[in-house]
C-alpha positions as CSV (number, residue, x, y, z in Angstrom):
1,M,-71.7,-49.5,90.8
2,S,-68.0,-50.1,91.4
3,D,-66.4,-46.7,91.3
4,K,-62.7,-46.4,90.8
5,L,-60.2,-43.7,92.0
6,H,-57.1,-43.0,90.0
7,H,-54.0,-41.0,90.9
8,P,-51.6,-40.7,88.0
9,M,-48.2,-39.3,88.8
10,P,-47.0,-36.1,87.1
11,D,-44.2,-36.2,84.6
12,R,-43.1,-32.5,84.8
13,R,-43.5,-29.4,86.8
14,T,-44.7,-25.8,85.8
15,K,-45.2,-22.6,87.6
16,K,-48.6,-21.7,89.1
17,G,-51.1,-19.5,87.4
18,K,-52.2,-15.9,87.9
19,R,-53.7,-14.6,91.1
20,L,-57.5,-14.4,91.7
21,E,-57.9,-10.7,91.1
22,E,-56.6,-11.1,87.5
23,S,-59.2,-13.8,86.6
24,G,-62.9,-13.7,86.0
25,P,-65.9,-13.9,88.3
26,D,-67.4,-16.8,90.2
27,P,-64.1,-18.0,91.8
28,Y,-64.0,-21.3,93.5
29,V,-61.7,-20.9,96.5
30,L,-60.6,-24.0,98.4
31,H,-59.3,-23.4,101.9
32,I,-55.8,-24.7,101.2
33,V,-52.7,-23.0,102.6
34,K,-50.3,-21.9,99.9
35,Q,-47.6,-24.5,99.3
36,E,-44.1,-23.8,98.1
37,C,-43.6,-27.4,97.1
38,E,-45.5,-28.5,93.9
39,L,-45.7,-32.1,95.1
40,S,-47.1,-31.1,98.4
41,L,-49.9,-29.1,96.7
42,R,-50.8,-32.0,94.4
43,N,-50.9,-34.3,97.4
44,E,-53.2,-32.0,99.4
45,L,-55.6,-31.6,96.4
46,Y,-55.6,-35.3,96.0
47,N,-56.4,-35.9,99.7
48,L,-59.2,-33.4,99.6
49,F,-60.7,-34.9,96.5
50,Y,-60.4,-38.4,98.0
51,N,-62.1,-37.3,101.2
52,W,-64.9,-35.6,99.2
53,I,-65.5,-38.8,97.1
54,G,-65.7,-40.8,100.3
55,H,-68.4,-38.4,101.7
56,S,-70.3,-38.1,98.4
57,T,-70.8,-41.7,97.3
58,W,-74.6,-41.4,97.2
59,S,-74.7,-38.1,95.2
60,L,-72.3,-39.6,92.6
61,R,-74.5,-42.6,91.9
62,S,-76.2,-40.8,89.0
63,L,-72.8,-39.9,87.3
64,I,-72.1,-41.7,84.1
65,G,-68.8,-40.3,83.1
66,S,-65.5,-39.2,84.7
67,L,-64.9,-36.6,87.4
68,E,-61.5,-35.0,86.7
69,L,-59.0,-33.1,89.0
70,V,-56.4,-31.3,87.1
71,D,-53.5,-29.1,88.3
72,H,-52.7,-25.6,87.1
73,S,-50.5,-26.9,84.3
74,G,-53.1,-29.2,82.8
75,Q,-51.8,-32.5,84.1
76,S,-54.3,-34.8,85.8
77,I,-54.0,-35.3,89.5
78,T,-56.6,-37.9,89.8
79,Y,-60.1,-38.8,88.4
80,F,-63.2,-40.8,89.4
81,C,-64.9,-42.9,86.8
82,S,-68.4,-44.4,87.0
83,D,-68.7,-48.1,86.5
84,G,-68.5,-49.2,82.8
85,F,-67.3,-45.8,81.6
86,L,-64.3,-46.0,79.3
87,H,-62.1,-42.9,79.6
88,P,-61.3,-41.4,76.2
89,L,-57.7,-40.5,77.2
90,H,-56.8,-43.7,79.0
91,Q,-54.0,-44.3,76.5
92,D,-52.6,-40.7,76.8
93,A,-51.8,-40.8,80.6
94,L,-54.7,-38.4,81.2
95,N,-52.8,-35.4,80.1
96,W,-55.2,-32.5,79.6
97,M,-52.5,-30.0,78.6
98,E,-53.3,-28.0,75.5
99,D,-50.2,-28.9,73.6
100,S,-51.1,-32.6,74.0
101,V,-54.9,-32.8,73.4
102,G,-55.6,-29.3,71.9
103,K,-58.8,-27.5,72.9
104,S,-60.8,-28.8,75.8
105,A,-62.9,-27.4,78.7
106,F,-59.7,-27.7,80.9
107,S,-57.5,-25.7,78.6
108,E,-60.2,-23.1,78.1
109,C,-60.8,-22.9,81.9
110,K,-57.1,-22.4,82.5
111,R,-57.1,-19.6,79.9
112,Q,-60.4,-17.8,80.8
113,R,-60.5,-18.7,84.5
114,V,-64.3,-19.3,84.3
115,I,-66.5,-22.4,84.2
116,V,-66.4,-23.7,80.6
117,T,-68.2,-26.4,78.6
118,V,-66.8,-27.8,75.3
119,S,-69.0,-30.1,73.2
120,G,-67.7,-33.0,71.0
121,D,-67.1,-31.3,67.7
122,E,-65.3,-28.4,69.4
123,H,-62.5,-30.6,70.6
124,D,-59.3,-30.8,68.6
125,C,-58.5,-34.3,69.8
126,A,-60.2,-37.1,67.8
127,A,-60.6,-39.2,71.0
128,L,-62.8,-36.4,72.5
129,K,-65.2,-35.9,69.5
130,D,-67.9,-38.1,71.1
131,Y,-67.6,-36.5,74.6
132,V,-68.5,-33.3,76.3
133,T,-66.0,-31.7,78.8
134,C,-66.9,-29.2,81.5
135,A,-64.3,-27.6,83.9
136,A,-64.3,-24.9,86.6
137,P,-61.2,-23.1,88.0
138,L,-60.0,-23.7,91.6
139,Y,-58.0,-21.2,93.8
140,D,-56.2,-21.5,97.1
141,S,-56.9,-19.3,100.1
142,S,-54.1,-16.9,98.9
143,G,-55.9,-16.3,95.6
144,F,-53.6,-18.3,93.4
145,Y,-54.9,-20.5,90.6
146,I,-54.2,-24.1,91.5
147,G,-56.1,-26.2,88.9
148,S,-59.6,-27.1,87.9
149,L,-62.3,-29.6,88.6
150,G,-64.2,-31.0,85.6
151,L,-66.5,-33.6,84.0
152,V,-66.2,-35.8,81.0
153,V,-69.4,-37.4,79.7
154,K,-70.8,-38.9,76.4
155,T,-72.5,-36.6,74.0
156,G,-75.6,-38.7,74.0
157,Q,-76.4,-37.8,77.6
158,A,-78.3,-34.9,78.9
159,W,-75.3,-32.6,79.4
160,G,-77.2,-29.3,79.6
161,L,-77.1,-29.2,83.4
162,L,-73.4,-30.2,83.6
163,E,-72.3,-26.7,84.7
164,T,-75.0,-26.6,87.5
165,L,-74.0,-30.1,88.6
166,L,-70.3,-29.3,88.6
167,D,-71.0,-26.0,90.5
168,S,-72.8,-27.9,93.2
169,W,-70.1,-30.4,93.5
170,I,-67.4,-27.8,93.8
171,L,-69.3,-26.1,96.5
172,A,-69.4,-29.4,98.4
173,V,-65.6,-29.7,97.9
174,Q,-65.2,-26.1,99.1
175,Q,-67.2,-26.8,102.3
176,L,-65.2,-30.0,102.9
177,S,-62.0,-28.0,102.5
178,M,-63.3,-25.4,105.0
179,H,-63.8,-28.2,107.6
180,S,-60.5,-29.7,106.8
181,Q,-58.8,-26.4,107.1
182,T,-60.5,-25.9,110.5
183,D,-59.2,-29.2,111.6
184,V,-55.7,-28.4,110.4
185,T,-55.9,-25.0,112.1
186,S,-57.1,-26.6,115.3
187,H,-54.3,-29.2,115.0
188,N,-51.7,-26.5,114.4
189,L,-52.9,-24.5,117.3
190,T,-52.8,-27.6,119.5
191,R,-49.2,-28.3,118.3
192,Q,-48.3,-24.7,118.9
193,V,-49.7,-24.8,122.5
194,Y,-47.8,-28.0,123.1
195,R,-44.6,-26.4,121.7
196,N,-45.1,-23.4,123.9
197,E,-45.7,-25.4,127.0
198,R,-42.7,-27.6,126.2
199,E,-40.6,-24.5,125.6
200,L,-41.8,-23.1,128.9
201,R,-41.1,-26.3,130.7
202,K,-37.7,-26.6,129.1
203,W,-36.6,-23.1,130.4
204,E,-38.1,-23.9,133.8
205,I,-36.0,-27.1,133.9
206,L,-32.9,-25.1,132.8
207,F,-33.6,-22.6,135.6
208,Q,-34.0,-25.4,138.2
209,T,-31.0,-27.3,136.8
210,T,-28.8,-24.2,137.0
211,N,-29.8,-23.6,140.6
212,K,-29.1,-27.2,141.4
213,L,-25.7,-27.1,139.6
214,H,-24.6,-24.0,141.5
215,S,-25.7,-25.5,144.8
216,Q,-23.5,-28.6,144.3
217,I,-19.9,-28.8,145.5
218,D,-19.4,-32.4,144.5
219,V,-18.2,-33.3,141.0
220,N,-20.3,-36.5,140.9
221,A,-23.5,-34.6,141.9
222,V,-22.9,-32.0,139.2
223,L,-22.5,-34.6,136.5
224,S,-25.6,-36.4,137.8
225,V,-27.7,-33.2,137.6
226,V,-26.7,-32.6,133.9
227,I,-27.4,-36.2,132.9
228,D,-30.8,-36.2,134.6
229,C,-31.8,-32.9,132.9
230,I,-30.9,-34.1,129.4
231,Q,-32.5,-37.5,129.8
232,E,-35.7,-35.8,131.0
233,L,-35.9,-33.4,128.1
234,Y,-34.5,-35.6,125.4
235,P,-35.2,-39.3,126.2
236,F,-34.5,-40.3,122.6
237,V,-30.9,-39.1,122.8
238,N,-27.8,-41.2,123.5
239,L,-25.6,-39.2,125.9
240,D,-21.9,-39.5,126.8
241,L,-19.9,-37.3,129.1
242,L,-16.3,-37.0,127.9
243,L,-13.9,-35.7,130.5
244,S,-10.3,-34.7,129.9
245,Q,-9.1,-36.2,133.2
246,D,-9.5,-39.6,134.7
247,Y,-12.8,-40.0,136.5
248,H,-13.9,-43.2,138.1
249,S,-17.7,-43.7,138.4
250,G,-19.6,-46.9,137.8
251,S,-23.0,-45.3,137.7
252,L,-22.5,-42.4,135.2
253,P,-21.9,-42.6,131.5
254,V,-18.5,-40.9,131.8
255,K,-15.7,-41.6,129.4
256,L,-12.1,-40.4,128.9
257,L,-11.8,-37.8,126.1
258,R,-9.1,-39.0,123.7
259,F,-7.3,-37.0,121.0
260,Q,-5.8,-39.6,118.7
261,Q,-8.0,-38.6,115.8
262,A,-8.7,-35.0,116.7
263,E,-9.1,-33.8,113.1
264,N,-12.2,-36.0,112.5
265,D,-13.6,-36.1,116.0
266,I,-16.1,-33.3,116.8
267,C,-15.7,-34.0,120.5
268,A,-12.0,-33.3,120.4
269,K,-12.7,-30.2,118.2
270,A,-15.3,-28.9,120.7
271,F,-12.9,-29.4,123.5
272,M,-9.9,-27.7,121.8
273,E,-11.9,-24.8,120.2
274,G,-14.4,-24.3,123.1
275,R,-17.5,-24.1,120.9
276,V,-20.4,-26.4,119.8
277,F,-20.0,-28.7,116.9
278,V,-22.9,-30.4,115.0
279,Q,-22.4,-33.2,112.5
280,E,-24.9,-35.1,110.3
281,D,-24.3,-38.3,108.4
282,T,-26.4,-41.1,106.9
283,L,-26.3,-44.6,108.2
284,P,-26.2,-47.6,105.8
285,E,-30.0,-48.1,106.5
286,G,-30.7,-44.7,105.1
287,I,-31.4,-43.2,108.6
288,R,-30.0,-39.8,109.2
289,R,-27.8,-39.5,112.4
290,R,-27.0,-36.2,114.1
291,E,-24.2,-35.6,116.7
292,I,-23.8,-32.6,118.9
293,A,-20.6,-31.9,120.9
294,A,-20.9,-29.1,123.5
295,P,-17.9,-28.1,125.6
296,L,-18.1,-28.0,129.4
297,S,-16.4,-24.6,129.7
298,G,-15.5,-22.7,132.8
299,K,-13.7,-19.5,133.4
300,Q,-10.3,-21.2,133.6
301,G,-10.7,-23.7,130.8
302,V,-12.6,-26.5,129.2
303,Y,-13.1,-29.7,131.3
304,G,-15.0,-32.0,129.0
305,V,-17.6,-32.4,126.3
306,L,-21.4,-33.3,126.3
307,H,-21.8,-35.7,123.4
308,L,-25.4,-36.2,122.1
309,T,-26.3,-38.7,119.4
310,Y,-29.7,-39.3,117.9
311,S,-31.2,-40.7,114.7
312,R,-34.7,-39.2,114.7
313,D,-35.7,-36.1,112.9
314,T,-37.2,-34.5,116.0
315,F,-34.5,-32.2,117.2
316,D,-35.3,-28.5,116.7
317,P,-32.2,-26.6,115.6
318,A,-33.2,-24.0,118.3
319,E,-32.4,-26.7,120.9
320,I,-28.7,-26.2,120.2
321,S,-28.8,-22.8,122.0
322,F,-30.4,-24.6,124.9
323,I,-27.8,-27.3,125.0
324,T,-25.1,-24.6,124.8
325,L,-26.5,-22.8,127.8
326,L,-26.8,-26.0,129.8
327,A,-23.2,-27.0,128.9
328,D,-22.0,-23.6,130.0
329,A,-23.8,-23.8,133.3
330,A,-22.5,-27.3,133.8
331,G,-19.0,-26.2,132.9
332,N,-19.0,-23.4,135.5
333,A,-20.5,-25.7,138.2
334,F,-18.0,-28.4,137.4
335,E,-15.2,-26.0,137.6
336,N,-16.4,-24.7,141.0
337,A,-16.8,-28.3,142.3
338,K,-13.3,-29.2,141.0
339,L,-11.8,-26.1,142.7
340,Y,-13.6,-27.0,145.9
341,E,-12.4,-30.6,145.6
342,H,-8.9,-29.4,144.8
343,S,-8.8,-27.1,147.8
344,N,-9.9,-29.9,150.1
345,L,-7.3,-32.1,148.5
346,L,-4.6,-29.5,149.1
347,V,-5.7,-29.1,152.7
348,D,-5.6,-32.9,153.2
349,E,-2.2,-33.0,151.5
350,L,-0.8,-30.2,153.6
351,R,-2.2,-32.0,156.7
352,L,-0.7,-35.2,155.6
353,I,2.7,-33.7,154.8
354,N,2.7,-31.9,158.1
355,E,1.9,-35.1,160.1
356,M,4.4,-37.2,158.1
357,T,7.1,-34.6,158.6
358,Q,6.5,-34.5,162.3
359,K,6.8,-38.3,162.5
360,L,9.9,-38.3,160.3
361,T,11.7,-35.8,162.4
362,Q,10.9,-37.7,165.6
363,S,13.5,-40.3,164.6
364,L,17.1,-39.8,163.6
365,S,17.6,-43.5,162.7
366,L,17.9,-44.1,159.0
367,H,16.4,-47.6,159.4
368,E,13.4,-46.3,161.3
369,I,12.9,-43.5,158.7
370,F,13.0,-45.9,155.8
371,D,10.5,-48.4,157.4
372,F,8.1,-45.6,158.4
373,A,8.2,-44.0,155.0
374,C,7.5,-47.3,153.3
375,R,4.5,-48.0,155.5
376,E,3.1,-44.5,155.1
377,L,3.4,-44.3,151.3
378,T,1.7,-47.6,150.9
379,D,-1.2,-46.5,153.1
380,I,-1.5,-43.0,151.5
381,F,-1.7,-44.1,147.9
382,K,-3.5,-47.4,148.7
383,A,-0.7,-49.1,146.8
384,D,0.0,-52.8,146.7
385,Y,3.8,-52.5,147.2
386,C,6.4,-49.9,148.0
387,S,10.2,-50.1,147.9
388,I,12.7,-47.5,149.1
389,M,16.3,-47.6,147.8
390,Q,19.4,-45.8,149.0
391,T,22.4,-44.9,146.9
392,D,25.8,-46.5,147.4
393,D,28.0,-44.2,145.4
394,E,31.2,-46.1,146.1
395,R,29.8,-49.3,144.5
396,Q,27.5,-47.5,142.0
397,R,24.4,-49.3,143.1
398,L,21.0,-48.8,144.8
399,I,20.3,-50.9,147.9
400,V,16.7,-51.7,148.9
401,K,16.5,-50.4,152.5
402,A,12.7,-50.9,153.0
403,S,10.0,-52.8,151.1
404,N,6.7,-54.6,151.9
405,F,7.5,-57.0,149.0
406,P,9.9,-59.5,150.6
407,P,11.7,-60.6,147.4
408,M,13.0,-57.1,147.0
409,Y,14.3,-56.6,150.5
410,H,18.1,-55.9,150.5
411,E,18.3,-56.3,146.7
412,H,21.1,-54.5,145.0
413,L,20.2,-52.7,141.7
414,S,22.5,-51.1,139.2
415,M,22.3,-47.4,138.9
416,G,22.2,-47.5,135.1
417,T,19.4,-49.9,134.4
418,G,15.6,-49.9,134.7
419,F,13.3,-47.2,135.9
420,T,15.4,-46.7,139.1
421,G,18.4,-46.0,136.9
422,L,16.4,-43.6,134.8
423,V,15.2,-41.7,137.8
424,Y,18.7,-41.7,139.4
425,E,20.3,-40.3,136.2
426,S,17.6,-37.8,135.3
427,K,16.6,-36.7,138.9
428,E,13.1,-36.6,137.6
429,A,10.0,-38.6,138.7
430,V,8.3,-41.1,136.3
431,I,4.7,-42.4,136.2
432,V,3.8,-45.5,134.2
433,S,0.1,-46.1,133.6
434,D,0.4,-49.6,132.2
435,Y,3.6,-51.5,132.5
436,Q,2.4,-54.1,130.0
437,Q,2.6,-51.4,127.3
438,N,6.1,-50.5,128.3
439,D,8.7,-51.9,126.0
440,Y,11.9,-49.9,126.8
441,K,12.5,-50.0,130.5
442,P,12.5,-53.2,132.7
443,S,11.6,-53.2,136.3
444,K,12.3,-56.1,138.7
445,L,9.6,-55.0,141.2
446,M,6.9,-54.7,138.5
447,E,7.7,-58.1,137.0
448,L,8.0,-60.0,140.3
449,S,4.8,-58.5,141.7
450,N,2.8,-58.6,138.4
451,S,2.0,-54.9,138.8
452,R,0.7,-52.6,136.1
453,S,0.8,-49.1,137.5
454,M,4.0,-47.4,138.9
455,M,5.2,-44.1,140.3
456,A,9.0,-43.6,140.7
457,A,10.5,-40.5,142.3
458,P,14.0,-39.5,143.4
459,V,14.8,-38.7,147.0
460,L,17.0,-35.6,146.8
461,G,19.2,-34.0,149.4
462,G,21.5,-31.0,148.7
463,G,20.9,-31.5,145.0
464,E,22.1,-35.1,145.0
465,V,20.1,-38.2,144.7
466,L,20.0,-40.0,148.0
467,G,17.7,-42.7,146.9
468,V,14.7,-43.8,144.7
469,I,11.1,-44.6,145.8
470,L,8.9,-47.0,143.8
471,V,5.1,-47.2,144.5
472,V,3.2,-49.8,142.5
473,H,-0.3,-51.3,142.0
474,R,-1.5,-54.3,140.1
475,D,-4.3,-52.4,138.3
476,P,-3.5,-50.3,135.2
477,H,-4.1,-46.6,135.2
478,Y,-4.4,-46.7,139.0
479,F,-2.5,-43.6,140.0
480,S,-3.7,-40.1,139.2
481,Y,-1.7,-37.0,138.4
482,D,-2.5,-35.7,141.8
483,N,-1.0,-38.8,143.3
484,F,2.1,-38.2,141.2
485,K,2.5,-34.7,142.5
486,L,1.9,-35.7,146.1
487,L,4.6,-38.4,145.9
488,Q,7.1,-35.8,144.7
489,A,6.2,-33.5,147.5
490,L,6.5,-36.3,150.1
491,C,9.9,-37.4,148.6
492,S,11.3,-33.9,149.3
493,H,10.4,-34.2,153.0
494,I,11.6,-37.8,153.2
495,G,14.9,-36.6,151.6
496,L,15.2,-33.9,154.3
497,A,14.6,-36.4,157.0
498,I,17.2,-38.7,155.6
499,T,19.7,-35.8,155.3
500,N,19.0,-34.8,158.9
501,A,19.5,-38.4,160.1
502,A,22.7,-38.7,158.1
503,L,24.0,-35.5,159.5
504,H,23.1,-36.5,163.0
505,A,24.8,-39.9,162.4
506,E,27.9,-38.1,161.1
507,L,27.9,-35.7,164.0
508,Q,27.6,-38.6,166.4
509,R,30.5,-40.3,164.6
510,L,32.6,-37.2,164.8
511,V,31.9,-37.0,168.5
512,I,32.9,-40.6,169.3
513,M,35.7,-41.0,166.8
514,D,39.3,-39.7,166.8
515,Q,39.8,-37.7,163.6
516,L,43.5,-38.7,163.1
517,T,43.4,-42.4,163.7
518,G,39.8,-43.2,162.8
519,L,39.5,-45.1,166.1
520,Y,36.9,-44.4,168.8
521,A,37.5,-41.6,171.3
522,R,38.4,-42.5,174.9
523,H,35.0,-41.4,176.4
524,Y,33.1,-43.7,174.0
525,L,35.3,-46.6,175.1
526,N,34.7,-45.8,178.7
527,T,30.9,-45.7,178.2
528,Q,30.8,-48.9,176.2
529,V,32.9,-50.8,178.7
530,Q,30.7,-49.6,181.6
531,E,27.6,-50.8,179.7
532,M,29.1,-54.2,178.8
533,Q,30.1,-54.8,182.4
534,K,26.4,-54.7,183.3
535,K,25.4,-57.6,181.0
536,D,28.6,-59.6,180.3
537,F,30.3,-62.1,182.5
538,C,33.9,-61.2,181.6
539,G,36.1,-59.0,179.4
540,S,39.7,-57.9,178.7
541,L,41.4,-54.6,178.1
542,I,44.7,-54.1,176.1
543,V,46.5,-50.8,176.4
544,V,49.1,-50.2,173.6
545,D,51.9,-47.6,173.6
546,I,54.3,-46.9,170.8
547,D,57.9,-47.2,172.0
548,Y,60.1,-44.2,171.7
549,F,57.4,-42.2,169.9
550,K,59.0,-38.9,170.9
551,Q,62.2,-39.9,169.2
552,V,60.3,-40.7,166.0
553,N,58.7,-37.2,166.1
554,D,62.1,-35.6,166.8
555,T,63.9,-37.6,164.1
556,Y,61.4,-37.7,161.3
557,G,59.0,-34.9,162.2
558,H,55.4,-34.8,163.4
559,Q,53.9,-35.6,160.0
560,V,55.8,-38.9,160.0
561,G,54.8,-39.4,163.6
562,D,51.2,-39.0,162.7
563,R,51.6,-41.5,159.8
564,I,53.2,-44.0,162.2
565,L,50.2,-43.5,164.6
566,M,47.7,-44.1,161.8
567,Q,49.6,-47.2,160.7
568,V,49.5,-48.7,164.2
569,S,45.8,-47.8,164.5
570,D,45.0,-49.6,161.2
571,I,46.8,-52.7,162.5
572,L,44.7,-52.6,165.7
573,A,41.5,-52.2,163.7
574,T,42.2,-55.1,161.4
575,S,43.4,-57.4,164.2
576,I,40.1,-57.5,166.2
577,R,36.5,-58.6,165.8
578,E,33.6,-56.3,164.8
579,T,32.3,-56.6,168.4
580,D,35.6,-55.4,169.8
581,I,36.3,-51.7,170.4
582,A,39.6,-50.0,169.5
583,A,40.1,-46.4,170.7
584,R,42.8,-43.7,171.1
585,W,43.6,-43.6,174.7
586,G,45.6,-40.4,174.5
587,G,48.8,-39.2,172.6
588,E,50.5,-42.3,171.3
589,E,48.6,-44.7,173.6
590,L,45.8,-46.8,172.1
591,A,43.4,-49.2,173.8
592,I,41.3,-52.3,172.8
593,Y,38.4,-53.7,174.8
594,L,37.5,-57.3,174.1
595,P,34.0,-58.2,175.5
596,R,33.5,-61.8,176.8
597,V,37.2,-62.6,176.2
598,G,39.5,-64.0,178.9
599,K,43.2,-63.1,179.6
600,Q,44.7,-65.9,177.6
601,Q,42.9,-65.0,174.4
602,A,43.6,-61.3,175.1
603,L,47.3,-62.0,175.4
604,R,47.2,-63.8,172.0
605,V,45.5,-60.7,170.4
606,A,48.1,-58.4,172.0
607,E,50.9,-60.6,170.8
608,R,49.5,-60.6,167.2
609,I,49.3,-56.8,167.3
610,R,52.9,-56.5,168.7
611,E,54.3,-58.7,165.9
612,R,52.4,-56.9,163.1
613,V,53.5,-53.5,164.3
614,M,57.1,-54.5,164.4
615,N,56.9,-56.0,160.9
616,E,54.5,-53.7,159.0
617,T,55.3,-50.1,160.1
618,D,57.5,-47.8,158.1
619,P,59.7,-46.4,159.7
620,R,59.8,-49.5,161.9
621,V,58.5,-49.0,165.5
622,T,57.6,-51.3,168.3
623,V,54.8,-51.3,170.9
624,S,54.4,-52.2,174.5
625,C,51.1,-53.6,175.8
626,G,49.4,-53.8,179.2
627,V,46.6,-56.3,179.6
628,S,43.9,-56.5,182.3
629,D,40.8,-58.5,182.6
630,W,37.7,-58.8,184.8
631,F,35.4,-61.6,185.8
632,W,31.9,-61.4,187.3
633,E,33.0,-63.0,190.5
634,D,35.6,-60.3,191.2
635,D,34.9,-58.3,194.4
636,K,35.3,-54.9,192.7
637,I,34.3,-54.5,189.1
638,S,34.6,-51.0,187.6
639,V,35.9,-49.3,184.5
640,E,38.4,-47.3,186.6
641,S,39.9,-50.4,188.2
642,L,40.2,-52.2,184.8
643,F,42.0,-49.3,183.2
644,Y,44.2,-48.8,186.3
645,K,45.4,-52.4,186.2
646,A,46.1,-52.3,182.4
647,D,47.9,-49.0,182.8
648,M,50.1,-50.4,185.6
649,A,50.9,-53.4,183.4
650,L,51.9,-51.1,180.5
651,Y,54.2,-49.2,182.9
652,Q,55.8,-52.5,183.9
653,A,56.3,-53.5,180.2
654,K,58.1,-50.2,179.5
655,H,60.1,-50.5,182.6
656,D,61.2,-54.0,181.6
657,G,62.6,-52.9,178.3
658,R,59.6,-52.2,176.0
659,N,58.4,-54.3,172.9
660,Q,56.6,-56.7,175.3
661,I,53.3,-57.6,176.9
662,V,52.6,-57.5,180.6
663,M,49.5,-58.9,182.3
664,D,48.2,-57.3,185.5
665,Q,51.7,-56.0,186.7
666,S,52.9,-59.5,187.6
667,R,52.4,-61.7,184.5
668,S,54.4,-60.9,181.4
669,L,55.1,-62.4,178.0
670,T,58.3,-61.1,176.4
671,S,59.3,-61.1,172.8
């Protein structure tokens, strides 16, 4: 026989029947756990019926009719027909509800809650007049009426034993349900044991992970421990670590936390509000996707976010508390590691600043300070190029004094343009993460060197900008905020070194310069002549004296006398080469030393000075000059002898009538 199994779908839902104690005797209890969902109960009854049919094929061979499984409302769940049996209700969707087919064994069984047989003429439905129906009530293990199991046979058959046959079949179904329930219970227990073991393992891992986290003092190690823990417990989860600061690691899934769309981004919300956010959505394929954003919180703030994404319905909501604890432990460990890292960085920075300050103070030469600072800054920040500019307030420009980028050396930059102008005017440091995204400030160094990252800081001294330092690199986002702060700290020490060197240079200038005339002092001239006599082969000395200078002071006053002295000094300074040395010899006497110059050329210089003084002074004065020279073949070469001969020649010029030049007491050139 070719038996057929049918499973019609329900077209409506009704509430379940009364409990077992309210119904009659002989209950048929199936070991089915009470189901809140109507569809789940129908499916479980169907599966049980299907399994019983599979185990009872031999016993059902004698059946000539239909075995019916009906729910508590009277709708058919499924039925089993013998071969060749035409079901009387095949056109009515097998609906055994009383309002549809009237009286039947199924409606009477639902009402009386006992096994019931209804013969052909007792049926209200015309289609059932030639059939006998027999039905027995079914209950779940909680005592609720869940439906009935029944038979439909032709009236011509021996239907007297239908109730006995149905009773035996229900007992068989009941035994199968007991076995099935035992299997389900065993399976549930196994699952519960697995969940308990996994839960225990999870907390063991959390304990071990927490111990590992607190034993780490390296940021990279802390992040690795967190990632390993999550990947071990949740291998199906996609994990990202979002940090609020730049972090460079090629081996860890670390990204920069961005806040452009903070309103719709649960990671940004978790960071700003310091609590866990969970979000669910449905992908176009109909797959549900869940996101969890847990903040890495420490005692001093939030440092990042753990972002978990998964598309499987396997994540227990209780796991969120576990993720929260793990994120808190990771946040505290990350904070401790960052504090340790920061303390080491501060120690290194202080050591670096101390070493650099010591080296800077070892030199009082501005040129050496600029070159040393350029080399050190390039090395400290691992930069590609560095340029140091000094201000020239008189000409309103910045002059490149040191640079490891040759095209920039000795460049003159306007104070009002570019990043250097911005730093000069604002007295504030500037950091540029990506110059290619900059569209409002040009930079000659950045463009010529094809650099992307830049730090620019002012060099301050006494509240004034002494210069500007540029440190650049070809890679974008290269310099960190810690680099930026360190550069500003170093610039203050460089500014102090430049100020000290400038003060020292000014002090040296004051020592060797005459304050009234602006010429060198006599002792400086003596020292320089002595040094030049050691390396040169010849030289000449001109001693100049203003004629009748006492009369000028008595006639016009000392202020006019000082002005005349300054006018003559300016004429001397503008009548000689840069390598020549003009000095105030004493009172109204001035002197000029001409290195590597013979007496004839010295006489021409002296004559030029005499003529200019006579024509350019106001009030008009004249000068007398004494000239002496030395040659390497002379028997006695000394500063004293050179000055003595020039002084004697000057005495002779004055004795001979003034306003003239005398060479070595014997040779003269009159006006």
